[in-house]
N, C-alpha and C positions, 0 to 999 in steps of 0.2 A: 504495498499501499505504499503509494506516495504522500509522504509530508508535507500540511500546510508551511508554506511560507508564513513566517512571523508579520502581523502586521504593520504596514509602513508608516512612520510618522510623517504626520504632515508637514514636518519642517525638517527637512533632512540634512546633515551634516554639509551636504553640499551647497545648499541654499546660502547665497550670498547676505553677510548680514548687512544691514543698515549702516551707514558711515558711523553713527552715533553709538554701533556695538561691537564694533573691529576692535576696539581695545579688549573690551569683554568677553571678545571670542579668543582672543591670545591669551588672556590670563585664564579664563575657564579650566584649562588642562591642569593647572599648577596644583591645586588643592588635591587632584584625584590620581596624580602621577604614581607610578608604584613605588618609589623612594619618598617623592614628596608628600606624601599623604602622611607617613611616618614624622618627615622631619616637620610639619605643620602642627602635627600632634605635640612632638616632644618642646617644639617652640613654644607653642601658648600654655603647655604645662609649666615652662621655664619662668615663663612671663608670669603669669599668676603668681608662681610660687617666690618670685623675685619681689615684686610689688606688695605681697600679703600687709606685711609690716606695715605699708603706707597705708593700706584700707583699714586696715585697724585703727589707725590714729584720726579718721576722718572726723571724731569729735574734738580735736584741739584746733580745728579751723571753724568748727559751728559757734554759732553767735544766735542765742535766742531771747536776748535782751528786746529793749525798744527798739535800739538803733537795727537790728535787723530787720525791723518791720518797717519803720518810719520811711517817708519820702526824704532823700537824700539833700533836698533844699528846701526842706521847709524850716520856720522858725521855732517847732515845737523840738526837733532834732538839735538844732544850734543850742538852746535852754538845755537840754541833755549836758550838751559839751561843757556849756558854762557853768552848770552845776558842781562839774568836779574843781574847780579853783575854788569854791568856797570852803570852810572849816570842815563843814560837814561832808565835804567832797561828794563819791558816790552814793554818800547814805540813803536809806531808803526808808521812809513811816510804815509803820505797821501800826493799823487801827484797832484796838481792843472795844467792842460796843458790849455793853452791860445793858439788859431789858428785861422788864419784868411786865405782864398785862397791867398791873396798877401800878402806883406809884412806889418808886425804890424803897426799901427800908433801913432803920438802920445798920444790920446784919449786912445787907448788900454794899453798903459804902466801906463799913468794917472788911468785906470781903476784897472790895477794890483796893484798899491801902494795906491787905496784906499781900496780896499778888504786886503790887508796886516794889515791894520789899523783897519779895522771892525773885522777880525778875533782876533787880539791882543786884541779888546775891547770885543769880546765874552768869550774870554775865556785866562785869564792872561797863562795857564800853556801851552796853544800851544806856539811852537817854530819855527816862519817862517823864514827861510833862504833865502837871497836874491833871486828874480828871475834871471832863467840863458837863455837868448835868445838863437835861435837856428843859427846855420851858415846861413841858409837861409833865416833868417829875417821873417819866417812866423809864429814862433811860440815861446813861452819861458812858463818855468817851474817854478813853486812854489812849494818847498816843505815845508811842515808842518808837524812836528814832533806831535803824540797824545800824551800824556802819558800813562803810564801804568793803563788802565781801563778795568772794566767787559766788556762781550759782548754788554751789555744794554747801557751802557755809550759810548762806541765807534761806536755805531750804530746813538745816538744821537749827537755825535759829527760830524760825517761824514754827517749827514742831515743838521747840521750848516752851515759847510763848502761850500754844495751844494746849501744851501739857500742865503748866502752871493754872491756866484760867478755867479749865474746866475740873479741877481737882478742889472737892469738898464745896462744891456750889451750895448756896443756900437753897432749898424746895422752891420752884416758882422762878428761878433766877437763870436769864440765858447768857453766856458769854460768847462771843465769834472774835474769830482773828482773822481781819479784813485789810481795806485799805491798799495802796500800792503794793507792800511787800507781799500780803496774804494773796493779791490775784495774782502776782507774777509767781509764786510759788506752785499756785495751783495750775498754771498753766503752765509752767516748766513740767509738773508731773505728767501732763500730756506726752511731752517730747522725750519723756525719759526712756531709755528703752525702745524709742519708736520705731530706729531701724530693725532693731531684731525681730519686735512685733510682726511689722509689715513684711519683713522676708520671709522669716518663716510661715505667715500666711499665705503668701504670695504662692509661695512653693508649693503648699501643700494644695491650694487651689488648682494652679498648672499641672502638677503631678496627677492629681484626678481627672481633671478634664481631657489630659493626655490619655488616661489607660481610656477612658469611653471613647473616646476619638478613635483610637488605634485598634482597641482590644486585641493590644498585644504585652503580654507580660516584658518585653525587652525594649522596643520601640520609645517609650516615652522617655525611657532614661536617658536618651541621646539629647535630645533638643532639653530637657529640662537642666543638664549638666552643661550645655553650651551657654545658657542664658545665666545658670548662676555663677559661671566664672565671667561671665560678662559683666554683672554685677559686681562682682569682687573687682574687677579691672576699673571698672567706673568710679567705684570709691578711692581706687588709687590716682585716678588722673585726677579726681575733683580734688584730692590733697592735695597734690601739687599745684593746680590750679590756683586754689585758695592761699597757699603760701607764697608761691611766687608772682602772684596777680593782686592779692590782697582784697579778692573778689567777695561780696556779702554771702555769706553761706547760713543757712539755717537748717534746723531739724526738719522741718515741714520740707524744703526743697531735698532734702537727703531722701527723705520717705517717699516723697513722689519719684524721685529718682529711679527707686526701687521698684516702685510700680510700674513705670514706663517699660523699664528692661523685661521685669519678667511679662508685662504683657504684650508689647511692640515686638520684641524679642521671639517669643512664642509665635506671633503672628507670622512673621518673616519665614520661621522655620518650618509652620504649617504647610506655608504656600511653596518651598522648597522641595518639601518632601512627598506634599501632592504632584509635584511634577515628575519627579525622581519616580515616584510610583508608576505614574503614566509611562515613562520611557525605558523602563524595566522591562515593560512588556514588549517592548520593540528591539532592544539591545541586549544580548547574552552579557555583556562584561558591564558590573556595575559602575566601573569608571569610566565606562564609555558614557551610560546612561546619566551618569551625573555631571560628565563634561556639557552635554546637551542642555541637559535640564540650568545648568548655571546660565548657559548661552541665552537660554529662553526666560527664565524667572529672574534671573539677577538685573535685567532693566528696572521691572515693575518692583523689586524690592528697592532697588537703591534710588528709583523715584519716589516710592511712598519713605523711606526713610529718610529722604534727601527734604522732602516736603517737611518732614516734623521738625527736621533741624532747623531748617532754614525759620518755619515758624517759631518755633523755640528762639531762635535768635533775637527776632522781633522785639522779645522782652527784654533784651538788653538796653534799650532805648528807654524803658520803665522809669519813671522817677520813683516809683515807691520800691523800697529796697526788698520787699517781700518777693513782689514781682520779677525783680531783676535777678534775684538770687536763683528764680527756677530757671534761667536763661542757659546759664553753663553746667547747671545741674542735670538740664534734661538732654543737653547736647551731649554730653560726655556721657550719660547713658544710653540713649539712641546712638551713637557711633561705634560704643564698644558693642553694641548688639548687633550692629549692620556686618562688622569686620567678623566677628565671630561666627555670625551665621552664614556668614560666604565663605569662610576658610576652615574652620575648624569646625563645623557641623559636616560640610561636605566628608572632610577627610574620614571621621568616625563613622558615617554610613558607609562609605565605600570599604572601609577595614572590617566593618559589621558582617557585609554581601547583604545578597538580598533576603536571606534567611531571618534576616534581625524584625522582620515581618511577621514571622510565624506568630498564628498560625494560619495568617490569610498572605501567604507568599505571593506576591505579582508573576504568574507565570509568563517565560516568552513565548510570546504568540497567542495568550490570552487575550480576550476583549475585557475592556472596562464597562462600566455602566453607562457612558455618555448619553448613548440613545435613547435608554430605557429607565433609568434612576430616577429619583425624586423632582431633581431641578430640571430634567429635560421635559418631564409632564408639566412643571412650572412654566416652563417656557413654551410649551404647545398650549397651553390655557390663556396664557398674556397674546401669544400670536393670534389668537382668533378674533378679539375685540381691542386692540392695544388702546386707540383713543378712550372710549370709556374706562378700562381700566386705570390710564396716567391721570384722567381728570379725577377721578373717584380716588385715587390715591393721594392726590394733592390736596382735595378736600378734606379728606379725613388728617393731612398735617394741621390745615388751617384751624380746623375744629380743636386738635391739641393745643393749638398758639394761643388759644383764647385768653389761658391766664395768665399771660405776659402781661397785660393791662394792669395786673394787680400785684406787679414786681415792685418792690422797693427795698433800700440798703437800711439796715440794722446797726447800731454801734451800742445797742444796751448791752450792757454787762450780762445781763442774764441768759441773753442771746449767744455767748461765746459757746457755753457748755452745753452737751447732751442732758449731762445731768446739774446737780447742783450742789459744787462745792462748798466748803466754809465760808470762803471769802465772799460768794454772791448771797451765801443766808446773813452774813453779817451785813453785808449793804443793804440789805431789803430791812433789817431791822434798824439800821440808823434811818433810813428814808421815811420810818414811820413816826419820829421824835426828832428828828433834824434837820435843817436845810439838807436838800438832797445831795449835795455837792461835798458834803462834810467829809464823808471818808474817801475823797479822792480831790483833793483842794487843785484849784490853778497857781500855778506860780507863773510869776512877772518878773523878771530880772533887767535893769535897765543901769545906767550909770550912776556912781554914788552921789557924783554933785548935782544930779537931779533930782534925789529921792524926796525932797519938799514938794516937788513940781509933780510927780507921779502918784502920791498918795491921794490927793484929793480928785485927781482924774478918775483913779480907779474907782472909789469910794462912789464917785459919781455917776456911775454905768449902771444902769437898769438893769437887775438880774443877779447883782453881786450883794451877796447878806453882809460878808464883811471881809475886812482886807487890815493883815499885819503883818511886820517887819519880821523876815523870819531868818536875814543873815546878811552877812557884807562881807566883801573883802577891800584891798586898798583902793581899787576901781570900779566895783561893780555892788549894788546891793538888790536883794532878793525881798520878794512878798508874797503871802501865802494867800490866797483868795478864793473862799468858799461861796459857789453859786446857788443861787436858790432853785436852778433847775436840776432834774433827774441826771443824772450823768448819759452822755451818748444819747441823748434826746437833740431834735432840733433845735430847741428852747437854748439849750446848753450851747450849742453850736454857733446861734444866734446873740447871744452875751459873750463868746469868745473873738465873734467877727466885730461886735461892736466895742469890747476892749481894744483890740488892734486898731481901730480906726481913731477912737479918742486920745489913745496915746499918739498916734501918729500927728493927729491934728492939733491938739492940746501943749503936748511934749515932746515937740519935734526933733530937741536936740539929745531928747534922753537916751537914742537907740535902745527903746524899748522893745524887748520880746515876749510873748506870750506862751507858754509851755504849760504842760500836766496832762493830765489824761484826756480831757476834754478836748484840748487843743490840740492832741496827738491824734484822737478820731478824728478831729474836723480837716486836719490836714491830710489825713489818710482819705478821707472822702475826696477831698477835690483833687489828689494826686490820683485815684484809681479812675474818678472820671475823666481826666485827662489822658491817663494810659490806655483805656478805651478808647478815647476818639482817634488817637494815634495809632495803635498797635493793630485793632481789628480792621480798620482799611487795610493795612500794610499786609498783615496776614495773607488776606483775600488776593491781593495782587499779586503774592508772591507763589500762591496755590493755582492760581491762574495760569501763571508763567509757567510753571512747571507741568502742568496739563496740558497748555499749547506747545509744550517743546516734546512732551511723551507721544502725544495723541497726531501732532500737526497739523491743529486744526484750530478753530478761532469758537466756531460754535459747540462743539461739543463740550469744552471747556466751560463755557457761559451756561450750559444747562447743567451741566454736573456740579457746579458752583452753587447754581440755584438754588439744585435739589439738597445740596449739604447745609445749606443756608438755613433753607426751609424746614428741613429737620432738625436742626440744632433750636431754633426758636420755638419748633414744639415741644421739643426736650426739656427747654425751660418753661415752655409753659405747663408742662405736667408736673416739674420740680417746684414751681411757685404753688401751684395746689396743693402740694402734698405738704410743703414745708409751712406756709403762711396760712391756707387756708384750714387744714386738716390737723396739723403738728401744733398751730398756733403762735408759730415766732412770729414778731414784728416783722421779718426781711432777712435779707441774706446778708453775710459779711463782705468786707470790703474784698475787692480780686475776685469772687466767686466767678462772677460774671464773666471774666475777663479771660482766667485760665478754663475755665469750664468752654468757653467759645473759640480759645486757641488749640485745646487738645480736640475737641469735637470735630472743626474743620481739618487741622492738619492729620489726625488719626482717623477721622469718620470718612474722608477722601482716598485713606489707604484701599477701603473697598472699591469704590469705583475704579482707582487705578488699577486692581489687580482684574477688575471684569473686565475694563475696557481696552486695556492692552493687549488682552487676549484676544477682546473682540477685533481689533487693530490689526490683529497679527493673522487672524485667520480672513477678514475681510477681502484682502486680494486675492485671496485662493478662492474662495466660495462666494463671497457676495458678502455685505453687511448683514442682513436680516439672517439666512442661515449662520453666520460668523456669532452674533449673538445667541442664538439658540445654541450652539456649539459650547462657545464661551461661558454662557449661564450652566449649563449641563456639567460642564467640568471643573468650573472652579466655585460652584454654588456651594457645595460640601464642605470644601477647605475655608470659605471665605465664612459661611455660616459657623463654625468650629472657632475661626479666628475672630469674629466678633463675641461669640460666647464666653471666649478667654479673657478677652482683654475686659469688658463688660465684668467679669467677676474678679479679677484682680484691682479695676477699680474699686470696685465694691468693698474692696477689704478697708478702704479707708473708714468705712463704717466702725468699725471696732476701735476706733479711737473716740474718746467723748469730747470732741471737739465739733462746735455746728460746722465750720465753716468746711472741714476735709467731708464731712458727711455729707453736705451739700454738692460741694465738687464729685464725690465719689458716685452720687445717686445720678447726677446731673449727666455726667460723662456715660455711667453704666447705661442710663437709660437711653441716652443719644445714640450712643454704640450699637447697641441691640437693634436700635427703630433704622440706623442705617444698613445695618447688615440683612436683617429681615424683611423691610419693606422697601427703601429706597433703593438698594443694589438688586433685591431679588425682583421687584414688580414694576418700580417707579422707572428707573432708570433704563430697563430693558422695553417697559412698553412705548415709553419717549422714544427710543432706538429705533423698533420695529415700525413705528408709528412714521417717521422721517426716513429710515432706510439709510441711504450712502449720501442723502443730504446732510445726515449727522456730520461728515467730515469736512463740511465747506471752511476755507477754500481750498484744501488741497486739492491735488488729481484726484484722490480718492473719491471723492462728492463728486466727480463728473462721471470714473468708471472704477468700479471694483472688480470681485471677480463674479458677479453673480452672469450667469450664459445669459446671451443674447435674447432677447423676446421674453424674458421673465420680469 
């Protein structure tokens, strides 16, 4: 019996690559060659081993203090820097609030007096001011100035205060430690061990999903190993960048970098492995199959990764330090994921041979499920009535977008945490009996010579409850200002603006600067709006240019970008409905909208790149409409898996008790699923099937594709 020849690849090696692919065609055999695969493996093991000590030192360049999150050009950041010149230096106040439902009794005041003595004995460096009772008699404040210490010592000091005030309390009396020190420590606990928690959770999620995807006891280990090594290498690269260039790096950025490496890196691995599985049915040699796979899949992977890198690079122009910090962290992560996916992963797969797919080994000459699988059937369904389907899908996205009309930004302290730590409980107690800003006073710093002129100006501003000098140097004077408004509200921000305007008009020679918690929030709000207005259009332009270069078209990139923007707005609408209308938060934390938009546009367009690059590859051979059906059939499964992996890894951010990260995690997770399951699966195929070869306008492909004459 004669043996059937194996099915021919639609893209044999003799196919001349486009000019942009010639370099890739020459480089593709390198990680798969007989000796080179082993050299590549040993090289990366050595690199990761040698850089491991650097990766473990990433904490040395992290800064989770206020400087790491404030706008670089803000008055409030300047106040933070000037405060170091005062005798108290970088000291920070802890505010202890004592409160009971009825008026405080003698035993309560005796307890406060005892606590003062105990605190002084616990640390002579603590400076405790006399207790201040409230007008309603139900509460008293005890302010303790903690000297300039590092974050670990500050956490120890606040814990000491909390142990002191919680011991032997009279029945009915509550005592909480809050103020800048308490809030700072509670916030710092969120970032304590953030890298390990996110890394471990992301690795478990990816491992489980890879097991489900491949149904192989061995294959999942290889991509997981590649992305895990990429994460370690990215930490080392980021550490070197932080040391060499003094760039702002915080725990939030490092944590999100791990999510990006595991999520995006696994996506790239899934795409390459899917193409490799196809080619193993055509080529007997795994090395040859991988070489062809790299030639065909690498352009889409590089375009995808390049889009994310360029999108993250836009964050480098941000004024808000927390936004700018994510730029280099994300770039380092994606770059390492790309490099290891296109070098180490192919080498490992070729070394493992096709048996690594056991028990579902792709055999030479076997047929795939391109023409009969689930996504092939979806394509056939869409092809019957493409126009009504894309109109219906668009209408659904518009409906999901309705929630955007309620979008608002919140700087409320209560909205920072998904739980309610002690510092927030204390702030709520203060607001019941004192001016709302008593727990987080505003700071004004001016020239010492103008002190007498500045004091009445501050006192005369509406919204100021009281003001008192809090320190001076040879040249400067500092005032502590209590506002009547609740911290983080528009009323408080209005008072901050009024203070700045009044000081500029009435004491122009004082060089007065307004800082403190509310000023920091106000400056953050303004910087966040400025960053959004600059960075979002920049990201859209960059993504458009990448798509235009990849697809050699202007119409296709415009349509793809429009679908991504619409799905992003739809995801935001659902997120607003969940967090504001359902969970009851006042609004979104600063930076959430920008980060969510950058991630969803840059990462969400990946799936359109994966799909449309394959359609563009097939169209000259079989026509645009058949090319779309084949592209959807062969990429549908891997893109869906990639979307689920990326969504699941971003959902890991929800394990942290920080509202901003929970909001980013849900927004990106839901948006990615929307892109992978609706936009890429139905909307884009329907539009392409409706337009046919016109979608490639103005390239030659829009005039003549591979469609047989007469069809």
